[in-house]
C-alpha positions as CSV (number, residue, x, y, z in Angstrom):
1,M,14.4,-20.1,-17.5
2,A,16.7,-17.2,-17.1
3,A,15.5,-14.2,-15.1
4,P,15.1,-11.2,-17.4
5,L,17.2,-8.2,-17.2
6,P,15.5,-5.6,-15.0
7,V,13.8,-2.9,-17.1
8,P,13.2,0.4,-14.9
9,I,9.8,1.6,-14.6
10,T,9.6,5.1,-15.8
11,F,6.4,7.5,-15.8
12,D,7.0,9.7,-18.8
13,N,4.7,8.0,-21.1
14,P,1.0,9.5,-20.9
15,Q,-0.3,7.2,-23.4
16,L,0.0,3.8,-21.5
17,D,-1.0,0.9,-23.9
18,V,-3.3,-1.2,-21.5
19,S,-4.7,-3.5,-24.2
20,S,-2.8,-6.4,-22.8
21,L,-5.3,-6.3,-20.1
22,R,-8.4,-6.9,-22.1
23,G,-9.9,-10.3,-21.0
24,R,-7.4,-10.5,-18.2
25,S,-8.8,-12.3,-14.9
26,V,-7.7,-9.7,-11.9
27,L,-8.2,-10.4,-8.2
28,I,-7.9,-7.3,-5.7
29,T,-8.1,-7.6,-2.1
30,G,-9.4,-5.0,0.1
31,G,-11.1,-3.5,-3.3
32,A,-14.1,-2.2,-1.9
33,C,-12.7,1.4,-1.2
34,G,-9.7,3.6,-1.3
35,I,-6.7,2.5,-3.7
36,G,-8.0,-1.0,-4.4
37,L,-11.5,0.4,-5.7
38,A,-9.6,3.2,-7.8
39,C,-7.2,0.4,-9.0
40,A,-10.2,-2.1,-9.7
41,T,-12.0,0.5,-11.6
42,Q,-9.4,1.6,-14.2
43,I,-8.2,-2.1,-14.8
44,A,-11.8,-2.9,-15.5
45,E,-12.0,0.0,-17.7
46,A,-9.1,-1.6,-19.8
47,G,-11.3,-4.6,-20.4
48,A,-10.2,-7.0,-17.7
49,L,-12.6,-9.1,-15.7
50,V,-12.0,-7.9,-12.1
51,T,-12.9,-9.8,-8.7
52,I,-13.1,-7.4,-6.0
53,A,-12.7,-9.1,-2.4
54,D,-13.2,-7.2,0.7
55,L,-14.8,-7.9,4.3
56,N,-17.1,-5.0,4.2
57,T,-20.0,-6.9,2.2
58,A,-22.4,-4.0,2.0
59,T,-19.8,-1.8,0.5
60,G,-18.5,-4.1,-1.8
61,I,-21.9,-5.3,-3.5
62,S,-22.7,-1.5,-3.7
63,V,-19.4,-0.5,-5.8
64,A,-19.8,-3.8,-7.6
65,S,-23.2,-3.2,-8.8
66,D,-22.1,0.6,-9.6
67,L,-19.3,-0.7,-11.8
68,T,-21.3,-3.3,-13.5
69,R,-24.1,-0.7,-14.4
70,K,-21.4,1.2,-16.5
71,G,-20.7,-1.9,-18.4
72,L,-17.6,-3.3,-16.6
73,N,-17.1,-6.8,-15.7
74,V,-16.7,-6.8,-11.9
75,Q,-17.9,-9.1,-9.3
76,F,-17.5,-8.9,-5.7
77,V,-16.6,-11.6,-3.4
78,T,-16.9,-11.4,0.6
79,C,-13.6,-12.3,2.1
80,D,-11.9,-12.3,5.5
81,V,-8.0,-12.5,4.3
82,T,-7.1,-13.6,7.6
83,S,-8.9,-17.0,7.0
84,Y,-7.1,-19.1,4.7
85,A,-9.7,-21.3,3.8
86,G,-11.6,-17.9,2.9
87,Q,-8.9,-17.0,0.8
88,V,-9.0,-20.2,-1.2
89,A,-12.9,-19.7,-1.9
90,M,-11.9,-16.2,-2.9
91,F,-9.5,-17.4,-5.4
92,Q,-11.9,-20.0,-6.7
93,E,-14.7,-17.4,-7.3
94,A,-12.1,-15.0,-9.1
95,I,-11.0,-18.1,-11.2
96,R,-14.5,-19.1,-12.2
97,W,-15.3,-15.4,-13.0
98,G,-12.2,-15.0,-15.1
99,G,-12.8,-17.9,-17.4
100,G,-10.9,-20.7,-15.6
101,R,-7.8,-18.7,-14.8
102,I,-6.0,-15.8,-12.8
103,D,-3.5,-13.4,-14.5
104,V,-3.1,-10.5,-11.9
105,V,-3.4,-10.4,-8.3
106,M,-3.1,-7.3,-6.1
107,P,-2.9,-8.2,-2.4
108,N,-4.2,-4.6,-1.4
109,A,-6.2,-5.3,2.2
110,G,-4.4,-3.4,4.8
111,V,-5.1,-1.5,8.0
112,M,-3.5,0.8,10.5
113,S,-3.6,-1.1,13.7
114,E,-2.2,-0.8,17.2
115,Q,0.2,1.7,18.4
116,N,3.9,2.1,19.0
117,L,5.0,-1.1,20.9
118,F,6.7,1.4,23.5
119,D,3.6,3.3,23.9
120,M,1.4,0.2,24.5
121,S,3.8,-1.1,27.2
122,L,3.2,2.2,29.1
123,E,-0.4,1.2,29.6
124,T,0.0,-0.9,32.6
125,T,2.1,-0.5,35.5
126,P,4.8,-3.2,36.1
127,S,4.8,-5.6,38.9
128,L,6.2,-8.8,39.8
129,D,3.2,-9.4,42.2
130,G,0.5,-8.3,40.0
131,P,-1.1,-9.7,36.9
132,P,1.4,-9.5,33.5
133,P,0.4,-6.9,30.9
134,P,-2.1,-8.1,28.4
135,E,-1.0,-9.4,25.2
136,P,-0.4,-6.7,22.4
137,G,-2.6,-6.9,19.4
138,F,-0.9,-8.0,16.2
139,R,-3.9,-7.5,13.8
140,G,-1.9,-5.0,11.6
141,G,0.6,-7.9,11.1
142,D,-2.2,-10.4,10.6
143,I,-3.7,-8.6,7.8
144,N,-0.8,-6.4,6.0
145,L,1.5,-9.3,6.3
146,H,0.4,-12.9,7.1
147,A,-2.6,-12.7,5.2
148,L,-0.6,-11.0,2.0
149,Y,1.8,-14.0,2.5
150,N,-1.0,-16.5,2.0
151,T,-2.4,-14.4,-1.2
152,C,0.9,-14.6,-2.9
153,Y,1.0,-18.3,-2.2
154,L,-2.3,-19.0,-3.7
155,A,-1.6,-16.8,-6.3
156,M,1.4,-18.6,-7.5
157,H,-0.3,-22.0,-6.9
158,Y,-3.5,-20.9,-9.2
159,F,-1.1,-19.3,-11.9
160,R,-0.1,-22.8,-12.6
161,L,-3.7,-23.8,-13.8
162,P,-3.7,-24.9,-17.3
163,R,-3.6,-21.9,-19.9
164,D,-4.1,-21.5,-23.6
165,S,-0.8,-22.4,-25.3
166,A,-1.1,-19.3,-27.5
167,D,-1.6,-17.2,-24.5
168,T,2.1,-15.4,-23.8
169,Y,0.9,-13.1,-20.9
170,K,3.1,-13.3,-18.0
171,P,0.8,-13.5,-14.6
172,S,1.6,-10.6,-12.4
173,I,1.5,-10.1,-8.6
174,I,1.5,-6.3,-7.6
175,L,2.2,-5.9,-4.0
176,L,1.0,-3.0,-2.2
177,A,3.4,-1.8,0.4
178,S,4.3,1.6,1.5
179,L,6.9,4.2,2.0
180,A,6.7,3.0,5.6
181,G,8.4,0.1,4.6
182,Y,11.5,2.0,3.7
183,V,11.7,4.7,6.5
184,G,9.5,3.3,9.1
185,Y,6.4,4.6,10.8
186,P,6.7,5.4,14.6
187,S,2.9,5.6,15.2
188,S,2.2,2.1,14.7
189,T,4.8,-0.8,15.1
190,T,2.6,-3.5,13.4
191,Y,2.1,-1.1,10.3
192,S,6.0,-0.5,9.9
193,L,6.9,-4.0,10.5
194,S,4.4,-5.5,8.2
195,K,5.5,-2.9,5.4
196,F,9.0,-3.8,5.9
197,G,7.9,-7.4,5.7
198,V,6.1,-7.2,2.4
199,R,9.5,-5.8,1.0
200,G,11.2,-9.0,2.5
201,L,8.7,-10.9,0.4
202,F,9.4,-9.2,-2.4
203,Y,13.0,-9.8,-2.3
204,S,12.5,-13.6,-1.5
205,I,10.1,-14.3,-4.6
206,R,10.9,-11.9,-7.2
207,D,13.8,-13.9,-8.8
208,R,12.6,-17.1,-8.2
209,A,9.4,-16.7,-9.7
210,T,10.7,-15.8,-13.2
211,R,12.6,-19.3,-13.4
212,E,9.0,-21.1,-13.0
213,T,6.7,-22.1,-15.6
214,P,4.7,-19.9,-16.1
215,A,7.2,-17.2,-15.3
216,V,5.4,-14.7,-12.6
217,R,6.4,-11.1,-12.6
218,V,6.4,-9.7,-9.1
219,N,6.6,-5.9,-8.6
220,L,5.9,-3.6,-5.8
221,V,4.1,-0.3,-5.2
222,A,5.1,2.1,-2.1
223,P,3.0,5.0,-1.8
224,W,3.3,8.3,0.5
225,F,0.2,9.1,2.2
226,I,-3.0,8.8,-0.3
227,E,-6.2,10.3,0.9
228,T,-8.4,7.2,2.1
229,P,-10.8,6.6,4.7
230,M,-7.8,5.1,6.7
231,T,-5.8,8.2,6.5
232,T,-8.7,10.9,7.2
233,T,-9.5,9.9,10.7
234,E,-8.8,12.3,13.4
235,E,-6.6,9.5,15.1
236,F,-4.5,9.4,12.0
237,K,-4.2,13.1,11.8
238,G,-3.1,13.3,15.3
239,S,-0.3,10.9,14.9
240,E,3.4,11.7,13.5
241,A,1.9,11.5,10.0
242,G,-0.3,14.7,10.7
243,V,3.0,16.4,10.8
244,L,4.3,15.2,7.6
245,L,0.7,15.7,6.0
246,D,0.9,19.4,7.1
247,A,4.3,19.7,5.7
248,M,3.9,17.9,1.9
249,G,-0.2,17.0,1.9
250,F,-1.3,13.7,0.1
251,A,0.3,12.2,-3.1
252,P,-2.3,12.0,-5.7
253,M,-4.4,8.8,-5.8
254,D,-4.1,8.7,-9.7
255,R,-0.4,8.3,-9.5
256,V,-0.8,5.2,-7.4
257,V,-3.4,3.8,-9.8
258,A,-1.0,4.7,-13.0
259,A,1.9,2.5,-11.4
260,V,-0.3,-0.3,-10.9
261,L,-1.7,0.0,-14.5
262,Q,1.9,-0.1,-15.7
263,F,3.1,-3.2,-13.6
264,A,-0.3,-4.8,-14.9
265,A,0.1,-4.3,-18.4
266,D,3.9,-3.7,-19.4
267,E,5.1,-7.4,-19.3
268,R,8.7,-6.0,-19.4
269,L,8.2,-5.0,-16.0
270,H,9.5,-7.4,-13.1
271,G,11.3,-7.0,-10.0
272,R,10.8,-3.4,-9.8
273,A,9.4,-0.9,-7.0
274,A,7.5,2.2,-7.8
275,G,7.7,4.9,-5.2
276,I,4.8,7.3,-5.0
277,F,6.1,10.6,-3.6
278,P,4.2,13.7,-3.0
279,V,6.0,15.2,-5.9
280,A,6.6,12.6,-8.3
281,N,6.7,8.9,-9.0
282,E,9.9,7.2,-9.3
283,D,11.7,3.9,-9.7
284,L,12.9,3.1,-6.0
285,G,16.2,1.2,-7.4
286,D,15.3,-1.3,-4.6
287,D,18.1,-3.7,-5.8
288,L,21.8,-4.2,-5.7
289,E,22.5,-1.4,-8.6
290,G,20.2,1.0,-6.8
291,A,21.8,0.5,-3.3
292,Y,18.2,-1.0,-2.2
293,S,16.5,2.1,-2.8
294,G,19.0,4.1,-0.6
295,M,19.7,6.9,-3.0
296,V,16.3,7.7,-4.3
297,M,14.9,7.6,-0.6
298,Q,17.8,9.9,0.5
299,K,16.8,12.5,-2.1
300,H,12.9,12.6,-1.5
301,M,13.1,12.2,2.2
302,K,15.8,14.9,2.4
303,D,13.1,17.3,1.0
304,V,10.5,16.1,3.1
305,M,12.6,16.6,6.2
306,V,13.9,20.0,5.2
307,K,10.1,21.0,4.9
308,V,9.1,19.4,8.1
309,V,11.8,21.1,10.1
310,K,11.2,24.5,8.5
311,M,7.6,24.1,9.4
312,M,8.3,23.1,13.2
313,Q,10.7,26.0,13.5
314,D,7.9,28.4,12.3
315,V,5.5,26.9,14.9
316,E,8.0,27.3,17.6
317,A,8.7,30.7,16.4
318,Q,5.0,31.5,16.7
319,K,4.9,30.1,20.2
320,N,7.8,32.0,21.3
321,E,6.1,35.3,19.7
322,L,2.9,34.4,21.5
323,S,4.5,34.0,25.0
324,R,6.6,37.0,24.6
325,Q,3.2,38.9,23.9
326,D,1.6,37.4,26.8
327,S,4.6,38.5,29.1
328,A,4.6,42.0,27.8
329,T,0.8,42.0,28.5
330,G,1.2,40.7,31.9
331,A,3.9,43.0,32.8
332,T,1.8,46.3,31.5
333,T,-1.3,44.7,33.6
334,G,0.7,44.7,36.5
335,V,2.2,48.2,36.3
336,Q,-1.4,49.6,35.8
337,A,-2.6,47.6,38.9
338,Q,-0.1,49.4,41.1
C-alpha cells in the first residue's frame, strides 16, 4: 500500500468532527492525571471506550469512577509500563473492554527523573584507589522511551486482530513527546535523550506503518511546559525550566488535548508532528520538506530566547541597582560614623 501524501495539521477549525471516535477502543498510558487524563476525558466524551492505564491505582480507580458516573465508557487498569508482561495484560484488558479490538493507542506515561549527567558525575570524588562511582540512574529512559517502545510494538501487533471488513477506520498511534525532543533539556539528561528518542521512533515507523494491513497512522504531539503535577514541584521550578516558565508561562492544556483529538479523529493525518507552543499550536514540519522542524522551531524559540534574555537583563539590572544602593548607603554610614 502506498504511503498517503502528507496532510499538514492545522488548528483553525474550531468545530472538529470527532464522530469517527464513537465506539472506538482507546488505550492511554499514564492516564490517571495530567495530559493523559485530560485527553482520556475528552476522547471518552466523543463516545470512545477508553482504557486508562497507570501505576497509581488509587488515583486511577477514583478518576475512572468519576468519569463512569458521568455516563462515559471508561475503565482503569493498573500497569507498570516498565514491565513487558504488565503491558501485555494491559492491552488484553483494553481489547476486551473495547469489544475485541484496539483502535487508538497513546503512550503517554512519562517522568522527569535524574539530573544532568555532568552534575551527577560531580557527586563523588574521583579516585583510582577508592570505589567507583555508583551507576547512574536511568528511570527516565526506562519509562519515557523503553516502555513507550514496547507500547508501540504491542499496539502494532494487536492492531492486526480481526476487524469488521466494513470498518475502514485507520488505527492510530499518538506519541506524546516534548519540545525538549527538539531543543534539549539540560536539567535532566534522561528526559532530554528519551524525548529525542521518541522522535527517532517516530521517524522509523511512520512510513512503514502505512504500507501494512491495516494501515497504521503515527503522529506526534510535542508540548511546551504544561501545568501538571510533574511541572509544579519546587525542584522543577528551580531548574532551567523555571527561567523559561517565568518568561513564557505554561501552554494551555486544552491545546494539547485539541491536537490529540485531531490526530485521533482525522484519518487524513499521518506522519505529522504538532508543536504546542506558549502562544499557538503549529505543525512542526518534522520532515524533509519542513527541514525537519528547523524553520518552525527557529521561529518560536527565537521569540522565547528574546524574552528570556530580556528578563535576565532586567534581573541583572535590578541586582546592580541594589548593589549600587547598598554601596551608597555604606559610604554614607561610614561618613556619619567618623
